[in-house]
C-alpha positions as YAML, in Angstrom:
chain: A
units: angstrom
residues:
- id: 1
  name: MET
  ca: [45.32, 46.21, -26.07]
- id: 2
  name: GLU
  ca: [47.97, 46.76, -28.77]
- id: 3
  name: ALA
  ca: [51.21, 44.82, -28.36]
- id: 4
  name: ALA
  ca: [54.12, 46.94, -27.09]
- id: 5
  name: VAL
  ca: [57.18, 47.36, -29.30]
- id: 6
  name: VAL
  ca: [60.51, 48.10, -27.60]
- id: 7
  name: ASP
  ca: [63.77, 49.03, -29.32]
- id: 8
  name: VAL
  ca: [66.57, 49.45, -26.78]
- id: 9
  name: GLY
  ca: [69.62, 51.28, -28.11]
- id: 10
  name: SER
  ca: [72.89, 52.25, -26.44]
- id: 11
  name: LYS
  ca: [71.70, 55.87, -26.22]
- id: 12
  name: LEU
  ca: [67.91, 55.91, -26.64]
- id: 13
  name: LEU
  ca: [65.07, 53.54, -25.86]
- id: 14
  name: LYS
  ca: [62.09, 53.70, -28.23]
- id: 15
  name: ALA
  ca: [58.81, 52.18, -27.10]
- id: 16
  name: GLY
  ca: [55.11, 52.38, -27.81]
- id: 17
  name: PRO
  ca: [51.99, 50.49, -28.87]
- id: 18
  name: ALA
  ca: [52.28, 48.78, -32.27]
- id: 19
  name: ILE
  ca: [50.87, 51.56, -34.48]
- id: 20
  name: PRO
  ca: [53.17, 51.52, -37.55]
- id: 21
  name: ASP
  ca: [52.36, 54.89, -39.11]
- id: 22
  name: GLN
  ca: [53.12, 56.79, -35.91]
- id: 23
  name: ALA
  ca: [56.40, 57.58, -34.20]
- id: 24
  name: PRO
  ca: [57.09, 55.63, -30.98]
- id: 25
  name: SER
  ca: [55.15, 57.25, -28.14]
- id: 26
  name: LEU
  ca: [58.13, 57.07, -25.78]
- id: 27
  name: ILE
  ca: [61.72, 58.01, -26.64]
- id: 28
  name: ILE
  ca: [63.93, 58.28, -23.57]
- id: 29
  name: PRO
  ca: [67.66, 58.02, -22.75]
- id: 30
  name: THR
  ca: [68.81, 54.48, -21.97]
- id: 31
  name: GLN
  ca: [71.42, 55.81, -19.53]
- id: 32
  name: MET
  ca: [70.21, 56.04, -15.94]
- id: 33
  name: LYS
  ca: [71.40, 57.71, -12.72]
- id: 34
  name: ARG
  ca: [72.08, 55.59, -9.66]
- id: 35
  name: ILE
  ca: [69.86, 56.37, -6.67]
- id: 36
  name: LEU
  ca: [70.91, 55.72, -3.06]
- id: 37
  name: GLU
  ca: [68.94, 53.53, -0.64]
- id: 38
  name: ASP
  ca: [67.14, 56.56, 0.83]
- id: 39
  name: GLY
  ca: [65.84, 57.53, -2.62]
- id: 40
  name: THR
  ca: [68.17, 60.49, -3.18]
- id: 41
  name: LEU
  ca: [70.51, 60.84, -6.12]
- id: 42
  name: ASN
  ca: [74.08, 59.91, -5.31]
- id: 43
  name: ASP
  ca: [75.59, 63.16, -3.99]
- id: 44
  name: CYS
  ca: [78.61, 63.25, -6.25]
- id: 45
  name: SER
  ca: [80.12, 66.30, -7.88]
- id: 46
  name: SER
  ca: [80.69, 64.47, -11.16]
- id: 47
  name: CYS
  ca: [77.47, 62.97, -12.53]
- id: 48
  name: GLU
  ca: [79.59, 60.81, -14.89]
- id: 49
  name: ASP
  ca: [80.45, 58.70, -11.83]
- id: 50
  name: VAL
  ca: [76.85, 57.79, -10.98]
- id: 51
  name: THR
  ca: [75.40, 57.02, -14.39]
- id: 52
  name: VAL
  ca: [74.53, 53.45, -15.33]
- id: 53
  name: ASP
  ca: [74.51, 52.16, -18.92]
- id: 54
  name: PRO
  ca: [72.27, 49.08, -19.18]
- id: 55
  name: VAL
  ca: [73.19, 48.76, -22.88]
- id: 56
  name: VAL
  ca: [76.77, 48.96, -24.17]
- id: 57
  name: ARG
  ca: [77.62, 48.80, -27.89]
- id: 58
  name: GLY
  ca: [74.07, 47.63, -28.62]
- id: 59
  name: PHE
  ca: [73.92, 44.70, -26.17]
- id: 60
  name: ILE
  ca: [72.36, 44.53, -22.69]
- id: 61
  name: ARG
  ca: [75.17, 44.46, -20.11]
- id: 62
  name: ASP
  ca: [73.47, 45.40, -16.80]
- id: 63
  name: TRP
  ca: [70.36, 43.28, -16.29]
- id: 64
  name: ASP
  ca: [69.32, 44.82, -12.96]
- id: 65
  name: ALA
  ca: [69.35, 48.29, -14.53]
- id: 66
  name: MET
  ca: [67.50, 46.98, -17.61]
- id: 67
  name: GLU
  ca: [64.78, 45.51, -15.38]
- id: 68
  name: ASP
  ca: [64.34, 48.89, -13.65]
- id: 69
  name: LEU
  ca: [64.27, 50.69, -16.99]
- id: 70
  name: LEU
  ca: [61.68, 48.34, -18.50]
- id: 71
  name: HIS
  ca: [59.55, 48.59, -15.36]
- id: 72
  name: HIS
  ca: [59.42, 52.37, -15.81]
- id: 73
  name: VAL
  ca: [58.78, 52.09, -19.57]
- id: 74
  name: LEU
  ca: [55.97, 49.54, -19.39]
- id: 75
  name: TYR
  ca: [54.06, 50.56, -16.25]
- id: 76
  name: THR
  ca: [54.66, 54.32, -16.18]
- id: 77
  name: GLY
  ca: [55.42, 55.13, -19.81]
- id: 78
  name: LEU
  ca: [52.98, 52.82, -21.60]
- id: 79
  name: GLY
  ca: [50.40, 52.51, -18.83]
- id: 80
  name: TRP
  ca: [50.47, 48.75, -18.34]
- id: 81
  name: VAL
  ca: [48.61, 47.52, -15.25]
- id: 82
  name: MET
  ca: [50.16, 44.98, -12.85]
- id: 83
  name: GLY
  ca: [48.43, 41.65, -13.30]
- id: 84
  name: ASN
  ca: [47.17, 42.53, -16.79]
- id: 85
  name: GLU
  ca: [50.42, 42.59, -18.78]
- id: 86
  name: GLY
  ca: [50.20, 42.37, -22.55]
- id: 87
  name: GLN
  ca: [52.33, 41.14, -25.43]
- id: 88
  name: ILE
  ca: [55.71, 42.60, -26.34]
- id: 89
  name: LEU
  ca: [58.03, 42.62, -29.34]
- id: 90
  name: PHE
  ca: [61.73, 43.48, -28.96]
- id: 91
  name: THR
  ca: [64.17, 44.44, -31.70]
- id: 92
  name: ASP
  ca: [67.41, 42.40, -31.75]
- id: 93
  name: PRO
  ca: [70.73, 44.02, -32.71]
- id: 94
  name: LEU
  ca: [72.85, 42.17, -35.28]
- id: 95
  name: CYS
  ca: [74.82, 39.24, -33.79]
- id: 96
  name: THR
  ca: [72.92, 39.27, -30.47]
- id: 97
  name: PRO
  ca: [74.38, 36.39, -28.39]
- id: 98
  name: LYS
  ca: [71.98, 33.50, -27.74]
- id: 99
  name: ALA
  ca: [72.44, 33.92, -23.99]
- id: 100
  name: VAL
  ca: [71.23, 37.54, -24.17]
- id: 101
  name: ARG
  ca: [68.07, 36.54, -26.10]
- id: 102
  name: GLU
  ca: [67.35, 33.79, -23.56]
- id: 103
  name: GLN
  ca: [67.87, 36.08, -20.58]
- id: 104
  name: LEU
  ca: [65.54, 38.69, -22.08]
- id: 105
  name: VAL
  ca: [62.69, 36.22, -22.71]
- id: 106
  name: GLN
  ca: [63.20, 34.83, -19.19]
- id: 107
  name: LEU
  ca: [63.04, 38.32, -17.66]
- id: 108
  name: MET
  ca: [59.86, 39.16, -19.55]
- id: 109
  name: PHE
  ca: [57.94, 36.00, -18.63]
- id: 110
  name: GLU
  ca: [59.21, 35.44, -15.08]
- id: 111
  name: THR
  ca: [59.50, 39.03, -13.82]
- id: 112
  name: PHE
  ca: [56.98, 40.92, -15.95]
- id: 113
  name: ASN
  ca: [54.53, 38.04, -16.45]
- id: 114
  name: ILE
  ca: [53.80, 39.03, -20.08]
- id: 115
  name: SER
  ca: [51.28, 37.07, -22.13]
- id: 116
  name: GLY
  ca: [53.32, 36.89, -25.35]
- id: 117
  name: PHE
  ca: [56.85, 37.58, -26.65]
- id: 118
  name: TYR
  ca: [58.54, 38.04, -29.99]
- id: 119
  name: ALA
  ca: [61.94, 39.34, -31.10]
- id: 120
  name: SER
  ca: [63.21, 40.11, -34.58]
- id: 121
  name: GLU
  ca: [66.47, 41.46, -35.98]
- id: 122
  name: GLN
  ca: [66.76, 45.22, -36.42]
- id: 123
  name: ALA
  ca: [68.03, 44.92, -40.00]
- id: 124
  name: VAL
  ca: [64.92, 43.02, -41.12]
- id: 125
  name: LEU
  ca: [62.62, 45.44, -39.29]
- id: 126
  name: SER
  ca: [64.28, 48.53, -40.79]
- id: 127
  name: LEU
  ca: [63.60, 47.09, -44.25]
- id: 128
  name: TYR
  ca: [59.95, 46.37, -43.35]
- id: 129
  name: ALA
  ca: [59.64, 50.04, -42.39]
- id: 130
  name: VAL
  ca: [60.34, 51.09, -45.99]
- id: 131
  name: GLY
  ca: [58.25, 48.33, -47.56]
- id: 132
  name: ARG
  ca: [61.04, 45.89, -48.43]
- id: 133
  name: ILE
  ca: [61.85, 42.30, -47.46]
- id: 134
  name: SER
  ca: [65.22, 42.21, -49.25]
- id: 135
  name: GLY
  ca: [67.97, 44.81, -49.21]
- id: 136
  name: CYS
  ca: [70.86, 45.93, -47.08]
- id: 137
  name: THR
  ca: [70.81, 48.05, -43.94]
- id: 138
  name: VAL
  ca: [73.59, 50.35, -42.83]
- id: 139
  name: ASP
  ca: [72.80, 51.05, -39.19]
- id: 140
  name: ILE
  ca: [75.01, 53.69, -37.54]
- id: 141
  name: GLY
  ca: [74.05, 53.67, -33.89]
- id: 142
  name: HIS
  ca: [75.49, 55.26, -30.77]
- id: 143
  name: GLY
  ca: [77.73, 52.31, -29.97]
- id: 144
  name: LYS
  ca: [78.17, 50.33, -33.20]
- id: 145
  name: ILE
  ca: [77.80, 50.17, -36.96]
- id: 146
  name: ASP
  ca: [75.97, 47.17, -38.42]
- id: 147
  name: ILE
  ca: [75.93, 46.34, -42.13]
- id: 148
  name: ALA
  ca: [73.48, 43.53, -42.83]
- id: 149
  name: PRO
  ca: [72.35, 42.07, -46.18]
- id: 150
  name: VAL
  ca: [68.81, 40.67, -45.93]
- id: 151
  name: ILE
  ca: [67.24, 38.27, -48.47]
- id: 152
  name: GLU
  ca: [63.52, 37.44, -48.24]
- id: 153
  name: GLY
  ca: [63.37, 38.57, -44.61]
- id: 154
  name: ALA
  ca: [66.46, 36.60, -43.51]
- id: 155
  name: VAL
  ca: [69.73, 38.27, -42.44]
- id: 156
  name: GLN
  ca: [72.73, 36.82, -44.28]
- id: 157
  name: HIS
  ca: [74.89, 36.51, -41.19]
- id: 158
  name: ILE
  ca: [77.95, 35.22, -42.99]
- id: 159
  name: ALA
  ca: [78.08, 38.44, -45.03]
- id: 160
  name: SER
  ca: [77.09, 40.82, -42.23]
- id: 161
  name: ARG
  ca: [79.60, 43.14, -40.61]
- id: 162
  name: ARG
  ca: [79.59, 44.70, -37.18]
- id: 163
  name: PHE
  ca: [82.00, 47.46, -36.17]
- id: 164
  name: GLU
  ca: [82.49, 48.51, -32.57]
- id: 165
  name: ILE
  ca: [82.45, 52.19, -33.43]
- id: 166
  name: GLY
  ca: [79.50, 54.54, -33.47]
- id: 167
  name: GLY
  ca: [78.18, 57.91, -32.41]
- id: 168
  name: ILE
  ca: [79.92, 57.74, -29.03]
- id: 169
  name: ASP
  ca: [83.31, 57.46, -30.76]
- id: 170
  name: LEU
  ca: [82.47, 60.45, -32.96]
- id: 171
  name: THR
  ca: [81.59, 62.40, -29.79]
- id: 172
  name: LYS
  ca: [85.00, 61.53, -28.31]
- id: 173
  name: LEU
  ca: [86.66, 62.57, -31.57]
- id: 174
  name: LEU
  ca: [84.83, 65.91, -31.48]
- id: 175
  name: ALA
  ca: [85.89, 66.40, -27.84]
- id: 176
  name: GLN
  ca: [89.54, 65.85, -28.85]
- id: 177
  name: GLU
  ca: [89.30, 68.25, -31.80]
- id: 178
  name: LEU
  ca: [87.52, 70.95, -29.77]
- id: 179
  name: GLY
  ca: [90.13, 70.52, -27.04]
- id: 180
  name: LYS
  ca: [92.90, 71.31, -29.55]
- id: 181
  name: SER
  ca: [91.18, 74.44, -30.86]
- id: 182
  name: ASN
  ca: [89.86, 75.59, -27.46]
- id: 183
  name: PRO
  ca: [92.64, 74.61, -25.01]
- id: 184
  name: GLN
  ca: [91.49, 77.04, -22.30]
- id: 185
  name: VAL
  ca: [87.93, 75.67, -22.14]
- id: 186
  name: ASN
  ca: [86.81, 72.63, -20.17]
- id: 187
  name: ILE
  ca: [83.89, 71.05, -22.09]
- id: 188
  name: SER
  ca: [81.85, 68.22, -20.55]
- id: 189
  name: MET
  ca: [81.03, 65.17, -22.68]
- id: 190
  name: SER
  ca: [77.31, 65.92, -22.41]
- id: 191
  name: ASP
  ca: [77.95, 69.38, -23.91]
- id: 192
  name: VAL
  ca: [80.10, 67.85, -26.65]
- id: 193
  name: GLU
  ca: [77.25, 65.44, -27.47]
- id: 194
  name: LYS
  ca: [74.84, 68.38, -27.83]
- id: 195
  name: ILE
  ca: [77.34, 70.29, -29.99]
- id: 196
  name: LYS
  ca: [77.73, 67.22, -32.20]
- id: 197
  name: GLU
  ca: [73.96, 66.91, -32.67]
- id: 198
  name: GLN
  ca: [73.59, 70.62, -33.42]
- id: 199
  name: PHE
  ca: [76.62, 71.36, -35.61]
- id: 200
  name: SER
  ca: [78.18, 68.21, -37.08]
- id: 201
  name: CYS
  ca: [77.75, 67.59, -40.79]
- id: 202
  name: CYS
  ca: [79.35, 65.87, -43.78]
- id: 203
  name: ALA
  ca: [81.35, 67.60, -46.49]
- id: 204
  name: GLU
  ca: [80.19, 66.98, -50.06]
- id: 205
  name: ASP
  ca: [83.27, 64.90, -50.86]
- id: 206
  name: GLU
  ca: [86.90, 64.40, -49.81]
- id: 207
  name: LEU
  ca: [88.05, 67.47, -51.72]
- id: 208
  name: ALA
  ca: [85.39, 69.63, -50.07]
- id: 209
  name: TYR
  ca: [86.55, 68.31, -46.69]
- id: 210
  name: GLU
  ca: [90.13, 69.36, -47.43]
- id: 211
  name: LYS
  ca: [88.86, 72.87, -48.15]
- id: 212
  name: THR
  ca: [87.21, 73.07, -44.72]
- id: 213
  name: GLN
  ca: [90.67, 73.93, -43.36]
- id: 214
  name: ASN
  ca: [89.82, 77.47, -44.40]
- id: 215
  name: VAL
  ca: [86.31, 77.57, -42.92]
- id: 216
  name: MET
  ca: [85.59, 80.53, -40.64]
- id: 217
  name: PRO
  ca: [85.09, 79.36, -37.01]
- id: 218
  name: GLU
  ca: [81.78, 80.20, -35.35]
- id: 219
  name: LYS
  ca: [81.44, 81.21, -31.71]
- id: 220
  name: HIS
  ca: [79.20, 79.13, -29.48]
- id: 221
  name: ILE
  ca: [78.26, 79.80, -25.85]
- id: 222
  name: LEU
  ca: [78.14, 76.75, -23.58]
- id: 223
  name: PRO
  ca: [75.42, 76.42, -20.90]
- id: 224
  name: ASP
  ca: [77.93, 77.49, -18.22]
- id: 225
  name: GLY
  ca: [78.75, 80.71, -20.12]
- id: 226
  name: GLN
  ca: [82.10, 79.64, -21.56]
- id: 227
  name: VAL
  ca: [82.66, 80.59, -25.20]
- id: 228
  name: ILE
  ca: [84.17, 78.18, -27.72]
- id: 229
  name: THR
  ca: [84.87, 78.36, -31.43]
- id: 230
  name: ILE
  ca: [83.71, 75.62, -33.81]
- id: 231
  name: GLY
  ca: [85.24, 75.41, -37.26]
- id: 232
  name: ARG
  ca: [86.49, 72.44, -39.23]
- id: 233
  name: GLU
  ca: [85.71, 70.11, -36.31]
- id: 234
  name: ARG
  ca: [82.05, 69.94, -37.29]
- id: 235
  name: TYR
  ca: [83.04, 68.35, -40.64]
- id: 236
  name: THR
  ca: [85.68, 66.03, -39.16]
- id: 237
  name: VAL
  ca: [82.99, 64.11, -37.27]
- id: 238
  name: GLY
  ca: [81.15, 63.10, -40.45]
- id: 239
  name: GLU
  ca: [84.34, 62.60, -42.47]
- id: 240
  name: ALA
  ca: [85.50, 59.91, -40.02]
- id: 241
  name: LEU
  ca: [82.75, 57.62, -41.33]
- id: 242
  name: PHE
  ca: [84.21, 57.85, -44.84]
- id: 243
  name: GLN
  ca: [87.86, 58.08, -43.75]
- id: 244
  name: PRO
  ca: [88.21, 55.92, -40.60]
- id: 245
  name: SER
  ca: [91.92, 56.79, -40.45]
- id: 246
  name: ILE
  ca: [90.75, 60.01, -38.74]
- id: 247
  name: LEU
  ca: [89.72, 57.76, -35.82]
- id: 248
  name: GLY
  ca: [93.08, 55.98, -36.00]
- id: 249
  name: LEU
  ca: [91.54, 52.93, -37.67]
- id: 250
  name: GLU
  ca: [92.95, 51.01, -40.60]
- id: 251
  name: ALA
  ca: [89.63, 50.33, -42.29]
- id: 252
  name: HIS
  ca: [87.69, 51.15, -45.43]
- id: 253
  name: GLY
  ca: [85.02, 53.85, -45.46]
- id: 254
  name: ILE
  ca: [81.42, 52.94, -44.87]
- id: 255
  name: VAL
  ca: [80.35, 52.70, -48.54]
- id: 256
  name: GLU
  ca: [83.26, 50.41, -49.43]
- id: 257
  name: GLN
  ca: [82.44, 48.27, -46.36]
- id: 258
  name: LEU
  ca: [78.87, 47.91, -47.66]
- id: 259
  name: VAL
  ca: [80.08, 46.84, -51.11]
- id: 260
  name: ARG
  ca: [82.56, 44.35, -49.62]
- id: 261
  name: SER
  ca: [79.87, 42.89, -47.37]
- id: 262
  name: ILE
  ca: [77.53, 42.27, -50.30]
- id: 263
  name: SER
  ca: [80.31, 40.87, -52.49]
- id: 264
  name: THR
  ca: [80.36, 37.78, -50.24]
- id: 265
  name: VAL
  ca: [76.71, 36.99, -51.07]
- id: 266
  name: SER
  ca: [75.76, 35.11, -54.26]
- id: 267
  name: SER
  ca: [76.15, 37.43, -57.27]
- id: 268
  name: ASP
  ca: [72.52, 36.71, -58.23]
- id: 269
  name: ASN
  ca: [71.49, 38.89, -55.27]
- id: 270
  name: HIS
  ca: [73.95, 41.78, -55.63]
- id: 271
  name: ARG
  ca: [71.64, 44.12, -57.55]
- id: 272
  name: GLN
  ca: [68.63, 43.41, -55.32]
- id: 273
  name: LEU
  ca: [70.68, 44.12, -52.18]
- id: 274
  name: LEU
  ca: [72.64, 47.18, -53.31]
- id: 275
  name: GLU
  ca: [69.70, 48.90, -54.98]
- id: 276
  name: ASN
  ca: [67.66, 48.57, -51.78]
- id: 277
  name: THR
  ca: [70.09, 50.09, -49.28]
- id: 278
  name: VAL
  ca: [68.53, 51.59, -46.14]
- id: 279
  name: LEU
  ca: [70.35, 54.00, -43.83]
- id: 280
  name: CYS
  ca: [69.28, 53.92, -40.20]
- id: 281
  name: GLY
  ca: [70.47, 54.88, -36.74]
- id: 282
  name: GLY
  ca: [70.75, 58.33, -35.20]
- id: 283
  name: THR
  ca: [74.16, 59.14, -36.68]
- id: 284
  name: ALA
  ca: [72.87, 58.49, -40.22]
- id: 285
  name: SER
  ca: [70.55, 61.50, -39.83]
- id: 286
  name: MET
  ca: [73.56, 63.86, -39.66]
- id: 287
  name: THR
  ca: [73.25, 66.84, -42.04]
- id: 288
  name: GLY
  ca: [74.76, 65.97, -45.43]
- id: 289
  name: PHE
  ca: [75.41, 62.30, -44.60]
- id: 290
  name: GLU
  ca: [72.88, 60.86, -47.05]
- id: 291
  name: ASP
  ca: [74.12, 63.09, -49.93]
- id: 292
  name: ARG
  ca: [77.73, 62.18, -49.22]
- id: 293
  name: PHE
  ca: [76.84, 58.49, -49.01]
- id: 294
  name: GLN
  ca: [75.18, 58.65, -52.44]
- id: 295
  name: LYS
  ca: [78.12, 60.53, -53.94]
- id: 296
  name: GLU
  ca: [80.60, 57.95, -52.59]
- id: 297
  name: ALA
  ca: [78.29, 55.19, -53.88]
- id: 298
  name: GLY
  ca: [78.66, 56.62, -57.38]
- id: 299
  name: LEU
  ca: [82.45, 56.33, -57.10]
- id: 300
  name: CYS
  ca: [82.68, 52.87, -55.52]
- id: 301
  name: SER
  ca: [84.39, 49.81, -56.98]
- id: 302
  name: SER
  ca: [81.20, 47.80, -57.49]
- id: 303
  name: ALA
  ca: [79.64, 47.13, -60.91]
- id: 304
  name: VAL
  ca: [76.24, 47.70, -59.29]
- id: 305
  name: ARG
  ca: [76.15, 50.97, -57.37]
- id: 306
  name: PRO
  ca: [74.38, 51.22, -53.99]
- id: 307
  name: ALA
  ca: [71.09, 53.16, -54.17]
- id: 308
  name: LEU
  ca: [69.14, 54.39, -51.15]
- id: 309
  name: VAL
  ca: [65.50, 53.54, -50.55]
- id: 310
  name: LYS
  ca: [63.33, 56.55, -49.71]
- id: 311
  name: PRO
  ca: [60.79, 55.97, -46.93]
- id: 312
  name: PRO
  ca: [57.10, 56.03, -47.95]
- id: 313
  name: GLU
  ca: [55.44, 59.43, -47.50]
- id: 314
  name: TYR
  ca: [52.88, 58.11, -45.03]
- id: 315
  name: MET
  ca: [55.62, 57.02, -42.60]
- id: 316
  name: PRO
  ca: [56.52, 59.31, -39.66]
- id: 317
  name: GLU
  ca: [59.23, 61.94, -40.08]
- id: 318
  name: ASN
  ca: [62.78, 61.13, -38.99]
- id: 319
  name: LEU
  ca: [62.20, 57.46, -39.85]
- id: 320
  name: THR
  ca: [66.00, 56.96, -39.96]
- id: 321
  name: MET
  ca: [66.08, 57.47, -36.18]
- id: 322
  name: TYR
  ca: [63.64, 54.66, -35.36]
- id: 323
  name: SER
  ca: [63.05, 52.55, -38.48]
- id: 324
  name: ALA
  ca: [63.62, 49.30, -36.53]
- id: 325
  name: TRP
  ca: [60.84, 50.31, -34.10]
- id: 326
  name: VAL
  ca: [58.44, 51.08, -36.98]
- id: 327
  name: GLY
  ca: [59.27, 47.74, -38.61]
- id: 328
  name: GLY
  ca: [58.62, 46.07, -35.25]
- id: 329
  name: ALA
  ca: [55.19, 47.70, -35.10]
- id: 330
  name: ILE
  ca: [54.42, 46.36, -38.59]
- id: 331
  name: LEU
  ca: [55.57, 42.85, -37.67]
- id: 332
  name: ALA
  ca: [53.67, 42.87, -34.35]
- id: 333
  name: LYS
  ca: [50.46, 43.30, -36.37]
- id: 334
  name: VAL
  ca: [51.20, 39.94, -37.99]
- id: 335
  name: VAL
  ca: [52.92, 37.66, -35.47]
- id: 336
  name: PHE
  ca: [50.59, 38.19, -32.49]
- id: 337
  name: PRO
  ca: [47.20, 37.87, -34.25]
- id: 338
  name: GLN
  ca: [48.50, 34.82, -36.15]
- id: 339
  name: ASN
  ca: [49.86, 33.21, -32.96]
- id: 340
  name: GLN
  ca: [53.42, 32.97, -34.28]
- id: 341
  name: HIS
  ca: [54.83, 34.38, -31.03]
- id: 342
  name: VAL
  ca: [56.14, 32.73, -27.87]
- id: 343
  name: THR
  ca: [53.21, 32.16, -25.51]
- id: 344
  name: LYS
  ca: [53.38, 31.67, -21.75]
- id: 345
  name: ALA
  ca: [52.52, 28.00, -22.32]
- id: 346
  name: ASP
  ca: [55.42, 27.68, -24.81]
- id: 347
  name: TYR
  ca: [57.78, 29.22, -22.30]
- id: 348
  name: ASP
  ca: [56.59, 27.08, -19.38]
- id: 349
  name: GLU
  ca: [56.97, 23.92, -21.47]
- id: 350
  name: THR
  ca: [60.37, 24.58, -23.10]
- id: 351
  name: GLY
  ca: [62.08, 27.35, -21.13]
- id: 352
  name: PRO
  ca: [64.10, 30.30, -22.47]
- id: 353
  name: SER
  ca: [65.54, 28.33, -25.42]
- id: 354
  name: ILE
  ca: [62.10, 28.52, -27.08]
- id: 355
  name: VAL
  ca: [63.10, 31.99, -28.32]
- id: 356
  name: HIS
  ca: [65.48, 30.46, -30.90]
- id: 357
  name: LYS
  ca: [62.78, 28.18, -32.31]
- id: 358
  name: LYS
  ca: [59.99, 30.73, -32.63]
- id: 359
  name: CYS
  ca: [61.81, 34.04, -33.15]
- id: 360
  name: PHE
  ca: [64.07, 34.02, -36.20]
...
């Protein structure tokens, strides 16, 4: 049986057997709905009140919900059989607290009775997915942005940067902007999220964004029949990544943040890191984002300009969305056959802290 690879994000969970040249077989929302004791959904007029988010800003926050979610994923989604559980590899977000790693390995061995465990950092795995062991990842997820320089398969934590903004904040921004231009319409956050995925894009550069003030609004019909207009708002979402002041933040744009992150690493590595930049995370797949990123890279203050790595042709489409999962599938093909993982015997002998010794 192939090892299972699980990448749990704030918005989506990606899981599947470790087959690197295929997309994950299971991609489902991480958010769950609370069910009452009698098995019915909580009878509440606002579904926002009954949803549960096991993962917030990239980290597991509700362990009971995570256990339920993993039970569904492994036994129903991936077809595991009780009493014959296999091996599993998890992807770790940047700066995952030690306590979270220990609790996860404990849950897997004591509740799910797995035969083997491994965890590796998402930045390293995203580079593996494009055939690199050194480079820099810019991961724009639903709940956070991680910028992580990686040298020879090791994240340079002292130079890494994590920002507590992500796709969810862009959704809130879009909701605000649509509220201003459509004051008579009440738009749910789930509808705003869908509008963002369908319409949001990046202007070619700052000047092009300024010109979007004159863009002709388009009409869009919501599922409930209400009609809204969408104009400049669709560009504002992407622009916020390059001009964070739109979000009310005093911070540099994402390309400048990348350059500043790498400037704290030894100058011997600057070229190797910047010329092997990988974009990942759902928000990075926004229309026009990659082109804008490259244009800004050509204008940045660095002597060496960031250059994006193109994924190999044999890799699945939309690799940006789940590159960490693909990298995990590649790594699982190495660590489990070569017995580099945490075994049940390792866990029984040392306890949860074994994860820090064997998974790095």
